[in-house]
LOMIKE-807880 format. One line per field, with one value per residue: residue in one letter; residue number from 0; x negated, y, z negated of N, C-alpha, C in turn. Coordinates in steps of 0.2 Angstrom, whole numbers, plus 5000, padded with zeros to 4 digits. Atoms other than C-alpha are relative to their C-alpha. Layout:
<nodes>
aa <- [A/...]
i <- [NUM/...]
n_u <- [X/...]
n_v <- [Y/...]
n_w <- [Z/...]
ca_u <- [X/...]
ca_v <- [Y/...]
ca_w <- [Z/...]
c_u <- [X/...]
c_v <- [Y/...]
c_w <- [Z/...]
</nodes>
This chain:
<nodes>
aa <- [M/I/N/K/L/I/I/K/L/R/R/R/R/V/L/T/S/C/V/V/L/V/I/L/C/G/Y/I/V/L/Q/T/P/L/S/P/D/L/Y/F/I/H/W/N/S/L/E/D/I/S/C/H/Y/I/D/L/D/N/T/L/P/R/A/E/S/E/E/F/Q/P/P/S/R/S/I/F/F/H/E/T/S/C/K/G/Y/L/D/S/R/Q/A/C/A/V/E/S/A/A/R/A/H/P/G/W/Q/I/N/V/L/F/A/A/P/V/H/K/N/S/L/K/N/G/S/L/S/V/L/R/N/F/T/N/I/R/L/S/R/V/H/I/T/N/Y/A/K/R/T/P/L/E/S/M/V/S/G/G/A/L/N/R/T/R/W/R/I/S/H/T/S/D/V/L/R/Y/L/S/L/Y/K/F/G/G/V/Y/L/D/L/D/V/V/V/A/K/A/L/D/P/L/V/R/N/W/A/A/R/E/T/D/T/A/V/A/A/G/A/L/A/F/S/R/D/E/L/G/R/S/V/A/E/A/A/I/R/D/I/K/S/N/Y/R/G/D/N/W/G/N/N/G/P/G/V/I/T/R/I/L/K/K/Y/C/S/T/S/N/L/S/Q/M/S/A/A/T/C/N/G/F/E/V/Y/G/P/Q/F/F/Y/P/V/V/Y/W/K/G/F/E/Y/F/E/P/G/E/I/K/L/E/D/T/A/Y/I/F/H/V/W/N/K/L/T/S/D/L/P/V/H/K/D/S/P/Y/A/K/L/A/R/K/Y/C/P/T/V/Y/N/L/Y/G/K/D/F/L/L/P/V/R/K/K/P]
i <- [0/1/2/3/4/5/6/7/8/9/10/11/12/13/14/15/16/17/18/19/20/21/22/23/24/25/26/27/28/29/30/31/32/33/34/35/36/37/38/39/40/41/42/43/44/45/46/47/48/49/50/51/52/53/54/55/56/57/58/59/60/61/62/63/64/65/66/67/68/69/70/71/72/73/74/75/76/77/78/79/80/81/82/83/84/85/86/87/88/89/90/91/92/93/94/95/96/97/98/99/100/101/102/103/104/105/106/107/108/109/110/111/112/113/114/115/116/117/118/119/120/121/122/123/124/125/126/127/128/129/130/131/132/133/134/135/136/137/138/139/140/141/142/143/144/145/146/147/148/149/150/151/152/153/154/155/156/157/158/159/160/161/162/163/164/165/166/167/168/169/170/171/172/173/174/175/176/177/178/179/180/181/182/183/184/185/186/187/188/189/190/191/192/193/194/195/196/197/198/199/200/201/202/203/204/205/206/207/208/209/210/211/212/213/214/215/216/217/218/219/220/221/222/223/224/225/226/227/228/229/230/231/232/233/234/235/236/237/238/239/240/241/242/243/244/245/246/247/248/249/250/251/252/253/254/255/256/257/258/259/260/261/262/263/264/265/266/267/268/269/270/271/272/273/274/275/276/277/278/279/280/281/282/283/284/285/286/287/288/289/290/291/292/293/294/295/296/297/298/299/300/301/302/303/304/305/306/307/308/309/310/311/312/313/314/315/316/317/318/319/320/321/322/323/324/325/326/327/328/329/330/331/332/333/334/335/336/337/338/339/340/341/342/343/344/345/346/347/348/349/350/351/352/353/354]
n_u <- [5006/5001/4995/5001/5005/4997/4995/5004/5003/4995/4998/5006/5003/5007/5003/5007/5001/5001/4994/5000/4995/5000/4995/4998/4993/4996/4999/5006/5001/5004/5002/5004/5002/4995/4995/5003/4994/5000/4994/4999/4996/5000/5004/4997/5001/4999/4993/4996/4996/4998/4993/5001/5000/4994/4995/4993/4996/5000/4993/5001/5002/5008/5003/5004/4996/4999/4995/5003/5002/4999/5001/5006/4999/5000/5004/5001/5002/5002/5001/5004/5001/4996/4994/4994/4995/5003/4999/4996/5004/5000/4994/5000/5004/4997/4994/5002/5002/4994/4996/5004/5001/4993/5000/5006/4999/5005/5001/5003/5002/5002/5004/4997/4993/4996/4994/4993/4997/5003/4996/4993/5001/5006/5002/4999/4993/4998/5003/4997/4994/5002/5000/5007/5005/5000/5005/5002/5005/5006/5005/5006/5003/4997/5000/5006/5001/5001/5004/5008/5001/4997/5004/5003/4995/4998/5006/4999/5005/4996/5000/5007/5001/4997/4994/4997/4994/5002/5003/4994/4997/5004/4999/4993/4999/5003/4997/4993/5001/5002/4995/4994/5001/4996/5003/5000/5000/5001/4994/5000/4999/4994/4999/4996/4998/5001/5007/4999/5004/5007/5002/4998/5006/5003/5001/5001/5005/4998/5005/5004/5005/4997/4994/4996/4996/4994/4995/5003/4995/5002/4994/5001/5003/5007/5004/4998/5002/5007/5002/4998/5005/5007/5000/5000/5007/5004/4999/5003/5007/5003/4996/5004/4996/5003/5000/4993/4998/5003/4996/4995/5003/5007/4999/4998/5006/5005/4998/5000/5007/5002/4995/5000/5007/5003/4999/4998/4993/4996/5000/4996/4993/4998/5005/5007/4999/4997/4992/4997/5000/5002/4997/5004/4997/4994/4994/4998/5003/5000/5003/5006/4998/5002/4995/4993/4996/4996/4994/4996/5000/4996/5003/4996/5002/5004/5000/4994/4998/5005/5001/4995/5000/5003/5003/5001/5005/4998/5005/5002/4995/4994/4999/4998/4993/4998/4997/4995/5002/5007/4999/4997/4993/4997/5000/4996/4993/4999/5001/4997/4995/4997/5004/5001/4994/4999/5004/4999/5005/5006/5005/5005/5005/5005/4998/5002/4996/4992/4997]
n_v <- [5005/4999/5003/5007/5002/5000/5006/5006/5000/5002/5007/5004/5000/4999/5001/4997/4999/4993/4995/4998/4994/4998/4996/5001/4998/4998/5005/5002/5007/5000/5006/4999/5006/5002/5004/5001/4999/4993/4996/4995/4994/4994/4994/4994/4994/5001/5001/4995/5003/4995/5002/5004/4995/4996/5002/4998/5005/5006/5003/5007/4999/4999/5007/4999/4998/5005/5004/5005/5005/5006/5007/5003/5003/4994/5000/4993/4998/4993/4996/4994/4995/4994/5000/4999/5005/5006/5002/5006/5006/4999/5002/5007/5002/4999/5005/5007/5001/5000/5006/5006/4999/4997/4999/4996/4993/4998/4993/4997/4994/4996/4995/4994/4999/5003/4995/5003/5003/5006/5005/5001/5003/5003/5006/4999/5000/5007/5004/4998/5005/5005/4998/5000/4996/4994/4995/4995/4995/5000/4995/5004/4997/5002/5007/5002/4997/5005/5006/4999/4997/4994/4995/5002/4998/4993/4997/4999/5005/5003/4995/5000/5006/4999/5005/4998/5005/5006/5000/4999/5007/5004/4998/5001/5007/5003/4996/5003/5006/4998/4997/5004/5007/5002/5002/4994/5002/4995/4999/5003/5007/5003/5005/5006/5004/4997/5000/5003/5006/4998/4998/4993/4996/5002/4996/5004/4999/4999/5005/5003/4995/4993/4999/4994/4997/4999/5004/5001/5001/5000/5000/4996/5005/4997/5000/4995/4993/5000/4999/4993/4995/5001/4996/4993/4998/5000/4994/4994/5000/5001/4997/4996/4997/5001/5007/5001/5006/5000/4999/5005/5007/4999/5001/5007/5005/4998/5002/5008/5002/5000/5004/5007/5004/5000/4995/5002/4999/5006/5004/4997/5003/4999/5005/4996/4993/4999/5001/4995/5004/4997/5004/5000/4996/5003/4999/4993/4997/5006/4998/4995/4994/4999/5003/4997/4999/5006/4999/4996/5003/5006/5005/5003/4998/5004/5001/4997/5004/4999/4993/4997/4993/4999/4994/4999/4996/4994/4995/5002/5002/4995/4997/5005/5002/5007/5004/5003/5007/5000/5002/4994/5000/5006/4999/4994/5002/5005/4997/4993/4999/4993/4995/5002/4998/4993/4996/5003/5000/4995/5004/5003/4995/4999/4996/4993/4997/5001/4994]
n_w <- [5001/5007/5004/5000/5004/5007/5001/5000/5006/5005/4999/5001/5007/4999/5007/5001/5007/5002/4999/4993/5000/4993/4999/4993/4997/5005/5005/5004/5001/5006/5003/5006/5003/5004/4996/4993/4995/4997/5000/4995/5004/4995/5003/4998/5004/5007/5001/5004/5006/5004/5002/5006/5006/4999/5004/4997/4996/5004/4999/5003/5007/5000/5003/5006/5005/5005/4998/4995/5004/4996/5003/4999/4993/4996/4995/4998/4993/5000/4993/5002/4995/5002/4995/5005/4998/4998/4994/4999/5003/5007/5003/5000/5006/5006/5000/5000/5007/5004/4998/5003/5007/5002/5008/5001/4998/4995/5001/4994/5003/4995/5002/4997/5001/4996/4999/5001/4994/4999/5004/4996/4993/4999/5004/5007/5001/5001/5006/5006/5001/5004/5007/5003/4998/5003/4997/5005/4998/5004/5000/5003/5005/5006/5001/5002/5007/5005/4998/4999/4993/5000/4998/4993/4996/5001/4998/4992/4996/4994/4994/4998/4996/4993/5000/5006/5000/5002/5007/5005/5001/5004/5007/5003/5001/5006/5006/5002/5004/5006/5005/5001/4998/4995/4993/4995/4993/4995/4996/4993/5001/5000/5005/4998/5005/5007/5003/5006/5001/5001/5007/5001/4999/4994/4994/4994/4995/4993/4997/5006/5002/5002/5004/4997/5005/4998/5004/5006/5005/5007/5005/5006/5005/5002/4994/4995/5003/4999/4993/4998/5004/4997/4993/5001/5002/4994/4996/5003/5000/4994/4995/4995/4994/4994/4998/5000/5003/5007/5006/4999/5001/5004/5007/5002/4999/5005/5007/5000/5000/5007/5004/4998/5002/4993/4995/4993/4999/4998/5006/5005/5001/5008/5004/5001/5002/5007/5000/4994/4994/4994/4995/4993/4995/4997/5004/4999/4994/4995/4994/5002/4997/4993/4995/5002/4994/4999/5003/4996/4993/5000/5003/5006/5006/5003/5007/5003/5006/5005/5002/5004/4997/4994/4999/4992/4999/4997/4998/4994/4995/5000/4993/4996/5000/5003/4995/5003/5001/5004/5007/5004/4999/5003/5007/5002/5000/5005/5006/5001/4995/5000/4997/4993/4997/5000/4995/4993/4995/5003/5005/4996/4998/5005/5005/4999/4995/5002/5001]
ca_u <- [4922/4919/4936/4933/4917/4926/4939/4925/4916/4932/4933/4915/4906/4889/4878/4862/4854/4852/4864/4870/4879/4884/4895/4904/4918/4925/4923/4911/4904/4898/4889/4881/4872/4887/4898/4890/4907/4908/4921/4927/4933/4940/4929/4940/4941/4942/4959/4971/4977/4982/5000/4994/4994/5011/5024/5039/5052/5052/5067/5059/5056/5038/5028/5018/5033/5037/5052/5041/5039/5037/5039/5025/5032/5028/5021/5013/5012/5003/5006/4993/4994/5004/5018/5030/5039/5035/5032/5040/5025/5024/5042/5041/5028/5039/5055/5046/5039/5056/5065/5051/5052/5071/5066/5051/5051/5043/5036/5032/5022/5020/5006/5015/5032/5046/5060/5078/5081/5068/5079/5095/5087/5075/5066/5068/5087/5088/5075/5084/5098/5087/5090/5072/5064/5059/5052/5042/5031/5014/5004/4987/4980/4993/4993/4975/4977/4972/4962/4943/4946/4954/4939/4933/4950/4954/4936/4941/4930/4944/4942/4923/4924/4928/4940/4951/4967/4958/4948/4964/4972/4957/4958/4977/4977/4965/4973/4991/4984/4975/4990/5003/4996/5004/5000/4994/4997/4991/5005/4999/5005/5019/5024/5029/5030/5033/5017/5025/5016/4999/4989/4991/4974/4967/4959/4955/4941/4944/4929/4917/4906/4918/4930/4944/4955/4970/4979/4975/4983/4978/4990/4993/4985/4967/4959/4969/4965/4947/4945/4956/4945/4929/4936/4940/4923/4915/4924/4919/4901/4899/4912/4904/4912/4900/4903/4920/4921/4912/4927/4939/4932/4915/4923/4931/4915/4903/4914/4915/4897/4894/4910/4907/4893/4889/4885/4889/4906/4912/4909/4919/4935/4944/4931/4916/4924/4931/4949/4950/4954/4947/4958/4951/4955/4969/4981/4980/4969/4973/4967/4950/4950/4940/4954/4968/4973/4980/4994/5001/4998/5009/5006/5011/5009/4994/4994/5012/5014/4999/4998/5007/5003/4998/4986/4987/4973/4981/4965/4961/4978/4990/4987/4992/5010/5019/5023/5040/5033/5018/5015/5019/5035/5040/5035/5044/5060/5059/5053/5059/5074/5082/5068/5065/5083/5084/5070/5075/5064/5054/5047/5037/5028/5011/5013/5004/5016/5033/5045]
ca_v <- [5112/5119/5113/5096/5095/5099/5086/5073/5079/5077/5059/5054/5051/5057/5051/5061/5063/5082/5097/5100/5117/5121/5135/5131/5140/5146/5130/5126/5108/5104/5090/5088/5075/5075/5068/5061/5064/5079/5093/5104/5121/5135/5150/5166/5183/5183/5176/5189/5183/5200/5193/5182/5198/5206/5205/5209/5198/5186/5176/5160/5157/5160/5144/5153/5157/5147/5140/5130/5114/5100/5082/5070/5062/5077/5079/5096/5104/5121/5133/5146/5155/5172/5166/5163/5147/5129/5124/5108/5096/5104/5102/5084/5081/5088/5078/5062/5064/5068/5053/5041/5048/5051/5050/5062/5081/5088/5105/5116/5131/5146/5158/5171/5179/5170/5181/5177/5174/5160/5151/5153/5147/5135/5121/5128/5129/5110/5105/5115/5102/5089/5089/5084/5097/5113/5128/5141/5156/5155/5171/5164/5177/5174/5155/5154/5164/5154/5142/5140/5148/5164/5175/5167/5170/5187/5192/5190/5174/5168/5184/5181/5167/5165/5150/5160/5149/5133/5138/5145/5128/5119/5129/5128/5109/5106/5120/5112/5095/5103/5112/5099/5082/5073/5070/5083/5080/5090/5097/5088/5071/5059/5049/5031/5023/5027/5030/5021/5005/5014/5017/5034/5041/5040/5047/5040/5038/5045/5034/5023/5038/5052/5054/5066/5078/5077/5065/5065/5059/5065/5060/5067/5052/5054/5048/5060/5075/5070/5070/5086/5095/5089/5096/5113/5114/5109/5122/5135/5130/5126/5136/5142/5153/5148/5130/5124/5107/5111/5116/5102/5085/5091/5092/5075/5067/5076/5071/5052/5051/5056/5047/5030/5017/5018/5032/5022/5028/5012/5003/5015/5008/5007/4993/5005/5021/5019/5015/5029/5021/5025/5018/5013/5023/5011/5017/5036/5040/5025/5035/5044/5062/5061/5050/5061/5064/5046/5051/5062/5051/5037/5022/5011/5015/5008/5000/5005/4990/4995/5014/5024/5041/5045/5060/5069/5081/5097/5107/5097/5093/5108/5113/5096/5092/5077/5064/5057/5039/5044/5037/5054/5055/5038/5042/5058/5050/5037/5047/5065/5063/5079/5090/5080/5083/5101/5106/5094/5096/5110/5097/5090/5107/5111/5119/5135/5137/5134/5148]
ca_w <- [5159/5141/5135/5142/5133/5117/5119/5123/5107/5097/5103/5098/5081/5080/5065/5059/5043/5043/5044/5062/5065/5083/5088/5105/5113/5097/5087/5073/5074/5057/5049/5032/5022/5011/5025/5041/5049/5061/5058/5071/5064/5075/5072/5074/5066/5047/5041/5033/5016/5010/5009/4994/4983/4989/4976/4987/4996/4981/4987/4979/4960/4954/4951/4937/4927/4911/4920/4932/4923/4936/4930/4929/4945/4956/4973/4978/4995/4997/5012/5011/5027/5028/5040/5025/5033/5037/5055/5062/5057/5040/5037/5043/5030/5016/5022/5024/5006/4999/5008/5001/4984/4979/4960/4962/4963/4979/4976/4991/4985/4996/4994/5005/5002/5010/5018/5014/5033/5033/5020/5031/5047/5053/5043/5026/5028/5030/5017/5004/5006/4998/4980/4976/4985/4976/4985/4975/4977/4970/4965/4964/4953/4940/4943/4939/4922/4907/4917/4919/4937/4931/4933/4949/4957/4950/4955/4974/4978/4990/5000/5002/5014/5033/5029/5017/5021/5019/5003/4995/4998/4991/4975/4973/4975/4961/4950/4952/4947/4933/4926/4929/4935/4949/4968/4980/4999/5014/5025/5041/5035/5037/5022/5026/5010/4991/4981/4966/4968/4967/4951/4943/4947/4964/4980/4997/5009/5026/5032/5022/5021/5016/5002/5008/4998/5008/4996/4978/4962/4944/4931/4914/4905/4898/4914/4925/4913/4913/4932/4934/4921/4930/4947/4940/4932/4948/4958/4945/4946/4964/4974/4991/5004/5017/5018/5024/5016/4999/4989/4995/4999/4992/4975/4973/4981/4969/4954/4959/4962/4944/4937/4946/4942/4961/4973/4988/4993/5001/4984/4974/4966/4949/4944/4947/4943/4925/4931/4945/4961/4978/4992/5009/5024/5030/5017/5020/5035/5047/5062/5060/5064/5080/5087/5080/5098/5098/5087/5101/5117/5122/5111/5096/5078/5070/5053/5049/5037/5028/5027/5014/5023/5041/5042/5059/5057/5061/5062/5078/5085/5082/5100/5107/5113/5106/5119/5116/5116/5105/5088/5080/5088/5083/5065/5065/5071/5058/5043/5045/5056/5050/5055/5071/5076/5071/5083/5097/5112/5103/5091/5105/5108/5101/5085/5090/5105/5096/5097]
c_u <- [4999/5005/5000/4995/5002/5004/4995/4996/5004/5000/4993/4997/4993/4997/4992/4999/4998/5006/5000/5006/5000/5006/5002/5007/5005/5001/4993/5000/4995/4999/4995/4998/5005/5005/4997/5005/5000/5007/5000/5005/5001/4997/5003/4998/5002/5008/5003/5004/5003/5007/5000/5001/5006/5005/5007/5003/5000/5006/4999/4998/4992/4998/4995/5004/5001/5005/4998/4997/5001/4999/4994/5000/5001/4995/4999/4998/4998/5000/4997/4998/5005/5007/5007/5006/4996/5001/5003/4996/5000/5006/5002/4997/5004/5007/4998/4998/5006/5004/4996/5000/5007/5000/4995/5003/4995/5000/4996/4999/4997/4996/5002/5007/5004/5006/5006/5002/4997/5004/5007/4999/4994/4999/5002/5008/5002/4996/5003/5006/4998/4999/4994/4995/5000/4995/4999/4995/4995/4996/4994/4996/5003/5000/4994/4999/5000/4998/4993/4999/5002/4996/4998/5006/5002/4994/5000/4995/5004/5000/4993/4998/5004/5006/5005/5007/4998/4997/5005/5003/4996/5001/5006/5001/4998/5003/5007/4999/4997/5005/5005/4999/5005/4996/5000/4999/4999/5007/5000/5000/5007/5000/5004/5003/5000/4993/5001/4996/4992/4998/5001/4995/4996/4998/4999/4994/5003/4996/4997/4995/5002/5006/5004/5004/5007/5006/4996/5005/4996/5006/4999/4997/4993/4996/5001/4997/4992/4997/5003/4996/4993/5001/5000/4993/4995/5001/4997/4993/4997/5004/4995/5005/4997/5000/5008/5003/4998/5005/5006/4998/4994/5001/5001/4994/4995/5002/4999/4993/4997/5004/4999/4993/4996/5000/5002/5008/5005/5001/5004/5007/5001/4995/4994/5001/5005/5007/5002/4999/4998/5002/4996/5004/5007/5006/5002/4997/4999/4997/4995/5001/4998/5004/5007/5004/5005/5007/5005/5000/5005/4997/5004/4997/4995/5000/5006/5002/4995/4999/5006/5001/4996/4998/4999/4995/5001/4995/4998/5006/5006/5001/5002/5008/5001/5004/5006/4999/4994/5002/5003/5007/5004/5000/5005/5008/5003/5000/5002/5005/5004/4997/4999/5006/5002/4996/5001/4994/4994/4995/4994/4995/4994/5002/4998/5004/5008/5003/5002]
c_v <- [5000/4996/4993/4997/5000/4994/4993/5000/4998/4992/4996/5002/5000/4999/5003/5000/5007/5004/5002/5006/5002/5004/5000/5002/5001/4994/4999/4992/4999/4993/5001/4994/4998/4996/5000/5001/5007/5003/5005/5005/5006/5006/5006/5005/4998/5000/5005/4996/5005/4999/4996/5005/5005/4997/5003/4994/4994/4997/4993/5001/4999/4993/5002/5002/4994/4995/4994/4995/4993/4994/4997/4997/5005/4999/5008/5001/5007/5003/5006/5005/5006/5000/4999/4995/4994/4999/4993/4994/5001/4998/4992/4997/5000/4995/4993/4998/4999/4993/4994/5000/5003/5002/5005/5008/5002/5007/5003/5007/5005/5006/5007/5001/4997/5004/4996/4997/4994/4994/4999/4997/4996/4994/5000/4999/4993/4997/5002/4995/4994/5002/4999/5004/5007/5005/5006/5004/5000/5007/4998/5003/4998/4992/4998/5003/4994/4994/5002/5004/5007/5006/5000/5003/5008/5005/5000/4995/4997/5005/5000/4993/5001/4995/5002/4995/4994/5000/5002/4993/4995/5002/4999/4993/4998/5004/4997/4993/5001/5002/4995/4992/4998/4998/5006/4996/5006/5001/4997/4992/4997/4994/4994/4996/5003/4999/4996/4994/5001/5001/5007/5005/4997/5005/4995/5002/5001/4995/4997/5004/5006/4999/5006/5003/5002/4997/4999/4999/5001/5000/5004/4996/5003/5000/5006/5007/5000/5002/5007/5005/5001/5004/5007/5003/5000/5006/5007/5001/5000/5003/5004/5002/4999/4993/4997/4994/4999/5000/4995/4993/5000/4999/4993/4995/5001/4997/4992/4998/5000/4995/4992/4997/4999/5007/4999/5000/4994/4995/5003/4997/5001/4996/5004/5007/5001/5000/5005/4996/5004/4996/5001/5004/4998/5002/5008/5004/4994/5001/5005/5006/5001/4996/5002/5001/4994/5000/5003/4998/4994/4994/4997/5003/4995/4999/5002/4996/5001/5007/5003/5007/5000/5008/5002/5005/5006/5005/4998/4999/5004/5002/4994/4999/4993/4997/4997/4993/5000/4997/5005/5001/4995/5000/5005/4998/4996/5003/5007/5001/5006/5005/4998/5002/5007/5003/4997/5000/5004/4996/4997/5005/5000/5005/5008/5003/5000/5007/5002]
c_w <- [4992/4996/5001/4996/4993/4998/5000/4993/4994/5000/4998/4993/5001/4993/5000/4993/4998/5002/5008/5000/5007/5001/5008/5001/4995/4995/4997/5000/4994/4997/4995/4997/4995/5003/5007/5005/5003/4999/5005/4998/5005/4996/5003/4995/4993/4999/4995/4995/4995/4997/4993/4994/5001/4995/5002/5003/4996/5000/4996/4992/5000/4997/4994/4995/4995/5002/5004/4996/5004/4996/5001/5007/5005/5006/5002/5007/4999/5007/4998/5006/4998/5004/4996/5002/5001/5008/5001/4997/4993/4997/5001/4994/4993/5000/4999/4992/4996/5001/4997/4993/4997/4993/4998/5002/5005/5000/5006/4997/5005/4997/5003/4998/5006/5001/4999/5007/5002/4996/5003/5006/5000/4995/4993/4998/4999/4994/4994/4998/4996/4993/4996/5002/4997/5003/4995/5003/4995/5001/4997/4995/4993/4999/4997/4993/4995/5002/5001/5007/5000/5002/5007/5005/5000/5003/5008/5003/5006/5006/5003/5003/5007/5000/4994/4999/4997/4993/4995/4999/4996/4993/4997/4999/4994/4994/4999/4997/4993/4995/4999/5001/5005/5006/5004/5007/5005/5004/5007/4999/5002/4995/5002/4995/4993/4997/4993/4998/4998/4993/4999/5002/5006/5005/5005/5004/5007/5005/4994/4998/4998/4996/5002/4994/5002/4997/4994/4994/4993/4996/4994/4994/4999/5006/5005/4997/5001/5007/5002/4997/5004/5007/4999/4998/5006/5005/4997/5001/5007/5006/5005/5005/5007/5003/5000/4996/4992/4995/5001/4999/4996/4992/4997/5001/4995/4993/5000/5000/4993/4996/5001/4998/5007/5004/5007/5000/5002/4995/4995/5000/4993/4996/4999/4998/4994/5001/5006/5006/5006/5005/5006/5005/5003/4997/5001/5006/5005/5007/4998/5004/5007/5005/4998/5006/5002/4998/5005/5008/4999/4997/4994/4994/4997/4992/4996/4994/4994/4997/4996/5004/5007/5000/5007/5002/5004/5003/5008/5005/5000/5007/5005/5000/4998/5006/4997/4998/4996/4993/4995/5001/4997/4992/4998/5000/4995/4993/4998/5006/5000/5003/5007/5004/5000/5005/5007/5004/4998/4996/5004/5003/4996/4995/5001/5006/4999/5000/4993]
</nodes>
């Protein structure tokens, strides 16, 4: 009965003007004035990220080395768990990005050691065949050196949070865009179209009341540098380990409210934000998170002609199987066929239950 209630809650949007926090059957239901949208976050034991500080099994080149100099047309993915590989849906995200951007460098940065066996078998073995995909290991303490976040990271701030994996990802995405410029994407997406036609600096609303951090572009031009520096300063000043969304979507939202001539998120655009574009949900989040289950049930793909990226809300959907006639299965067969064929029927299994 509790499980059914959770599913019902996932499918409903509740609006209030105050903070709502409910712990229900292992889930946190979170709502804040910053975003009236509800977030459902699995509340389990503290995540172990000790692997981030292991300097062994370095089969991948270091992202903090002087040799790591990604070009301006770069896309960054960050894997911050300790598993040391990509699951099928993460690998699909990377392949789809690589296929859509043959002239770009697709950077996949692992916070954990990646064993050589992972490079010989599974998803990484096929992704390495794409000439524009670069796999690297990031040692976050070294990666943050000579940046405004050096003391925060070396002081262990990322260990003083219950959402260690997510908050590490939050910090790393902004660090990468600060250090190199380019595009950051979450690993629970399918890239359907090249991003080349878009302006060079942008974010996107997931709804008309929330700017998300699952897809961001800060270029190397003056505007991009200004926003990237503002993001790093915001994290340094406002980092919180007790608030799941504060260090990711909270950062870009706070910046834009200061940077734009309006605090109304639905009215933010290049015209009101000094040239920084804020795209509508239809381009990056065509299915809202509380309907994320629709990606995995039989049905048609919504807004395929419009969307550049489909975000499939892994936090809420990783335990769902993929129906062979679902929008996600259709997207995968079209945009990440190599990974889809590699896994075969196993691609249809929930991520948490894959062998």
